[in-house]
N, C-alpha and C positions, 0 to 999 in steps of 0.2 A: 597374473593375478585374476584377470577377468574370467578365465576358463574354470576357476575353482568355485566361483560363486554358486553355480547351479548344483554342485555336489555337496555343499555345506548343509549341515543340519541347521535349520533356522534358529533353533534354541541356542546354538553355540556362538551366534554372532554377538560380539561383545559390545558393551555400551561405548567403549572407546572408538570402535570402528564406526558406529552410527554417528557419534559426536564429530568425528573427523569429516564425515560427509556433510553434516549440517554446517560445520565451520567453513568448508570449501565453498558451499553455496552462499554462505554469509559473506565470504570475501568477494565472490562474484557480485553480489548485490551491493557491497560497499563501493566497489569500483564503478559499477553501473550507475548507482545513484550520484556518485561524483560527476559522472558524465552528463546525464540528462537533467539532474536537478541544477547543476551548474549552468547548463544551457537555458533551462526554463526561467532562471533568474534574470535573463537579459533578452529573451525572444521578443517580448513586447516592444521595448525601445528599438530593437534591431529591425523589426517589421516597419516601425515608424520611420526609421532611417532610410529604408528602401522605398518609402512612399506610400505605405499602407495607412488607411484611416483607422479611427478607433473602432468603427463598425467591423472592419475587416479583421482586426485583431480579435475581437470578441467572437466573430463567426468561426475563424480558424481554430481558436481554442475550444469552443463549444462543439464544433463538428468533429474534431479529433477525439474528444471524450465520448461523443455519441457513437462514433464508429467503434471505439474501443469497447463499449458496453456490449454491442452485438457480437463482436469478435470473441469476447470471453465465452459466450455461449457456444459458438461454433467450434472454437479451439478445444474447449473442454470435451465436447461430444466426440470430436474427431480423435482426440488423444485416446479416449477409452475404447472407441470402436477399432482403432488400428493398433493400439499398444505402442505407438511410436512416440513415447513420452520424451525421450532424449532428442529425437529429430525435430519435433515441434518446438521444444525449448530452445534448441540451437538456432532454428530459423528466427524465432521471435527475438532472441537477444541480438543476433546479427542485424536485423532490420532496425531494432530499437536503438542500438548503439552507433551504428555506422551513419545513421541519418544525421547525427549531431555534428561531427566534424565536417560533413559535406555542406553544412550551412555556411561555412567560411567561404565557399565558392559561389554562393547564390548572388546573382546580380539583380534579380527582380523579386518583389515581395511574393509573387505567385509561386516561384520556385521555393523560396524559404517556407512559405505556408504549406506547400505539399510535403516538404521534408519534416516539418513539425507534426503533420498529421501521420506521416509514416512512423515517426518515433512513437507516438501513442499507439498505433496499430501493432507495432512490434511488441510493446509492453503487454498489450492485451492478448496477443498470440501465445506468449510464453508463460504467463502467470498460472493458469489452471494446471498445466502439466508439471510445472516446477513445484507447485504447492502439493500436488499429489505425490511426487517423489519425496518431498520433505516429510510428508505424513508417515511414510514407511520408516524413515530413519528416526523420527521423534517418538515412536512407540516405546522404545527401550529406555530412552533418557527422560521421558516425560514430554508430552506433546505441548503443554503450556510453556515449559522451559525451552524446548527446542525451537518453537516458533518465536518465542520471546527473544532468544539469542539471535536468531536470524534477523528479526526486526531491529534489534539494537545495532547490529553491524550495518544494516541497511541505513539507519539514521545517521550513523557516523559519516557515511558517504554523503548523505543529504546535507550535512553541516559543512563538510570540507569542500564540496563542489562549488557552492556559491562564494565561499571564502577565496578559493583559487581564482575565480573570475573577478572578484573584487580586487585581488592583488594585481591581476593583469591590467585592469582598468586604472588602478591607482598609479601604475607606472606607464600610463598612456599607451597601453598595448592595443586598445580598441576591441570592438566586438569580434571582428574576423579572427584576430589573434587568439582571443579567448576560445572560440569554437575550435580552432586548430589545435590548441594546447590540450583540449579535452579529448583529443584523439588518443593521448597517452593512457589515461585510465580506461578508455574504451577498449584498447588493445589488451591491457592487463586483465580486464574482466573476461574477455573472450578467451585469452590464454588459460586462465584458471578454470574456466568452464570446460574447455577441451581436456584439461588434466582430470577434472572430476569425471567426465564422460569415460576417459580411458581407465580410471581406477575403479569406478563403480558403474559398470555397464548395465547392471540389473538392480536398481535401488529397491525393487519390491522384495528382494531377498534379505534386506535389512530388517524387515518386519517379521517377528516371530509368528509361527502358525497359531491361529486362534479360531474360535468358532465364527464362521462367516454370517453376517447379516443376510437374511433371505427376504427379498422383497422384489416384486415385479417393477415397481417404480420407486419413487422416494417416499419414505415413511411420513406419517403425520407429524412426527417430532421434527423432521427436517423443515417442513413448511411452517410450523409454528415458530421455529427458531429463525427462519428467514424473515418472517413477519416482524419478529422482535428487533432484529438488527437493522431491518429496513426503516423502522420507526426511529431508531437511534440515528441512522444516517440522515433521515429527513430533517431532524432537528439540529444537526451539527453545522454551525455557521462556518462557511469557507473563509480562509484567512484573507483573501482579497477584500471581502466586505468589512472584516474587522480592521484591516489596515486603512481602508477608505475612511472608516469612522474615526480612527486615531488621528489621521491627517486633517480631516474636515473640521473636527472640533478641537484640534490642538491638544489632544489628550496627552500625547507624548511628543517630544521633539522628533522631527523627521528622521534624524540619524539613528534614533533609538528603535524605530519600527522593525528593521531587519534584526536588531539585537533581540527584541522580544520574540521574534519568530525563532531565532536560534535557541533561545531559552526553552521554548516549547518543544523544539526538536530534541534537545538534550533530555528533557523530562520524559518525552516519548520513549527514548531509548532505555532509560532507567526503569520506567514503569512497565515496559514490555517484559523485561527480565523479572521484575519483582512480582507483578500480577500473574505472569505466566507460571512462575513457580508456585504461587498460591493456588492457581487453578488446578495444578497437579495434585495438591494436597486436599482441597476442599470442594473442587468441582465447580459447576456453573454458578453456584451461589455467589462467587466472587464477582461475576459480571453484574449482579444486582447492586452490590456495594460500589463498584466502579461507576455505574450509571448514575447512582445517587450523588456521588462526589463530583464527577466531571460535568454533569448537567448544570452545575452552579456557575459555570464559566460565563454564561450569557449576561446575567446582571452585573457581574464584576467588570467585564470588558466594555460593556455599553453604558454603564452608569457611573463607574468609578473613575478616579483620577489615576495618576501614574502608578502608584503602588498597588492599588486594587486591580488595575489592568494587568500588572505583572503577575499577581496571584491568579487572576483569571486565565492568563495564557498558560500558566503552569498546569491548571486544572484541564484546560483544553488539550495540552500535551499528554496528560494522564489518559484521557479518553482515546486519543489517537494511538497510544501505545497498546491499550487494551484491544482496540479494534484489530490491530495487526498481529496480536499474539493469541489472546483468548478466543476471539471470534473465529480465527482460522483453525486453531487447534481443535475446537469442539466439533467441527464438521467431520473430522476423520472418524469419530466414534458413532456417527449417525447414519452413515451410508456404507454399502458394500465396497470392498476394496477396488473392484473393477469398475466402479462408477464414481470414484472420487474426483477425477479430473472434471467430469461433467458437473458434479456437485459444486466444485470450486468455480466453475464457469458460471453456473446459475447464481451462486452466492455473490461473486464479484460483479456480475451484470446487474442483479437486483439491487445490491447495495449501492452501486454507482448511479443507477437510474434514480433511486429515491434521494440520494445525495444531491443530484442535479436538480430534481424537482423541488426539493426542500430549499436549496440555495436560491433558486429562482424566485420562489414565493417569499422567502425572507428578504430578498432584495426589494421586492415590491412593498412588503410590510415596513421595511426601514424608511422608505419614502413617506409612508402614511404616519407611522409613529414608532419610535424605538421601543416603547412599552409593548406594543402588539407583537413585535419581533421576539422580545424576551419571553413573553407568555407562550407564544407558539413554540419556541425552542425548548423551553422547560417542559411544557405540557406533552408534546409528542414524544420526547425522550422518556419521560416518566411513564408514558402509556405503554412502553415496551416491557415494563416490569411484570405485569400479569402474564404476558406471554412467556417470559423467561421462567416464571414459576410453573406454568403449565408444562414447559419442556422438562423441567426437573422431575415432575411427577409422572411423565410419560414412560412406559416401559420401553427399553431399547431392544 
């Protein structure tokens, strides 16, 4: 099958063929998220069990994310320069997924910490090239719908992984057993990835020929868009701070905190499909509506009781779904085909850095006053809307 791709007329590629590729990568992400999201639900207490302090846990988590931001930029650039999208995606997934079951063998917190950082590094290596390949397949089926479908399958894995770990712990399996069992979805993810590589060796051929964007660097519209989404990222409160607030003020019973997170992940999956489909119909205007809706989560989760907090977490999930569907889908139409991996690397890196900076600042604001955190979160997210409007008006 692989040898026929280069000879096919790009206009003859069916939507069904493209959809199959998106679903295959969605299945990979489902099993991958089962693996590393399941692991991330217990890495904190596992490091503590191995003798790490709270400071060590924070440094390991923060350093892993920091390294990841830089690798997004490097990986995206290298993918476009070499054209080795599949090779870089495979390397990233292997590093990302095999680091998890190896945690079961760690005898010291230093070893476990290194494996946790490697897991984040692998994720950063494979994301830009994978998203670039997805952008080719989603052209014919609708980029919003395609990226939304991928995100929905991704989040199913994010829900199942922690539940599997919870089941292992419930039956007294322990942390090491949990990491070992996660080797199963890791192997399934890699197996499906290799099948996708064999069936679709040239994902670029899934995109019909069209007039290419011509630009030496990235256009003004791309940088305006990056500014908009970075402002949204800076105002998006990370769940650890939300859960800290829930437990500190007894907003919800402790056992309900992971349940509320699962609710948010479920809403994330559904909203990715729904708003991704709307993006294909009405364009980037839908991002303005989503920002107005999801930005209201902050007063609900930080000022409300149980039921308002539940509504707030649902709005938080809507925003997360939009970030992973609409925001990624829009990039493909703003940059030339041969620079998409670089663009996704810059996008992911910039988004992550502003998320990190915003989260750190909101942690400080929380200690000052909850009100100041809420006003900052609302204000900086709503500040993105003028930039989105400018993006809509810019010629492509």
